[in-house]
C-alpha positions as CSV (number, residue, x, y, z in Angstrom):
1,M,107.1,91.9,85.1
2,L,106.7,90.5,88.5
3,L,109.7,90.1,90.6
4,Q,111.1,87.4,91.6
5,T,110.7,86.2,95.8
6,R,113.4,84.1,96.4
7,P,117.0,85.6,95.3
8,T,115.7,88.8,96.4
9,A,114.5,87.4,100.2
10,V,117.7,85.3,99.9
11,K,120.1,88.6,99.2
12,I,118.2,90.6,102.2
13,S,118.6,87.5,104.4
14,V,122.3,87.5,103.9
15,L,122.8,91.1,104.6
16,A,120.8,90.6,107.7
17,L,123.0,87.8,108.8
18,F,126.2,89.8,108.7
19,I,125.0,93.0,109.7
20,V,123.0,91.2,112.7
21,A,126.6,89.3,113.4
22,I,128.7,92.7,113.2
23,I,126.9,95.0,115.2
24,G,126.7,92.1,118.5
25,H,130.5,91.0,117.4
26,C,131.1,95.0,117.7
27,Y,129.3,95.5,121.4
28,G,131.1,92.9,122.8
29,A,128.3,89.7,122.8
30,S,129.6,86.8,122.9
31,S,130.3,84.3,119.9
32,F,127.2,82.2,121.1
33,Y,125.0,84.6,121.1
34,C,125.8,86.6,118.0
35,C,125.5,83.7,115.9
36,K,122.3,83.1,118.0
37,R,120.7,85.7,117.3
38,A,122.3,86.3,113.5
39,L,120.3,83.0,112.2
40,L,116.5,84.2,114.0
41,A,117.8,87.5,112.4
42,T,118.1,85.6,108.7
43,V,115.0,83.7,109.3
44,I,113.0,86.8,110.3
45,A,114.4,89.3,107.3
46,Y,113.9,85.9,104.8
47,F,110.0,85.3,105.8
48,V,109.2,89.9,105.9
49,T,110.8,90.2,102.6
50,T,109.2,86.9,101.1
51,L,105.5,88.6,102.6
52,F,107.2,91.7,101.1
53,I,107.4,90.9,97.5
54,K,104.2,88.8,96.9
55,A,102.4,92.1,98.0
56,V,104.0,93.9,95.9
57,N,103.5,91.6,93.1
58,F,99.8,91.2,94.2
59,V,99.5,94.8,93.7
60,L,101.7,94.7,90.1
61,L,99.6,92.0,89.1
62,N,96.7,93.9,89.9
63,A,97.7,97.1,87.9
64,M,98.7,95.1,84.5
65,I,95.3,93.5,85.0
66,D,93.1,96.7,85.4
67,K,95.2,98.2,82.3
68,E,94.6,95.2,80.0
69,V,90.7,95.3,81.4
70,E,90.6,99.1,80.2
71,K,92.4,98.3,76.6
72,Q,89.8,95.8,76.1
73,R,86.9,98.0,77.2
74,E,88.2,101.0,75.6
75,I,88.3,98.6,72.3
76,N,85.1,97.6,72.7
77,R,83.7,101.2,73.0
78,D,85.4,101.9,69.5
79,N,83.4,99.0,68.1
């Protein structure tokens, strides 16, 4: 089963938003700086997560295809 890209990427990016904002706030950065940095981290996290999930889906899809090809070869050998 392939992984869903958008829901997972949104969850990770929202998590990154809050983590970066909290870290910035704890270190005493200004609100504008925290906001700008957190939004940048959110965008980066979204795109990185999307690319990672697409890569995982590619590997999973190839594994499923190889499995089916092996089944067909085995069926053809038996006949």
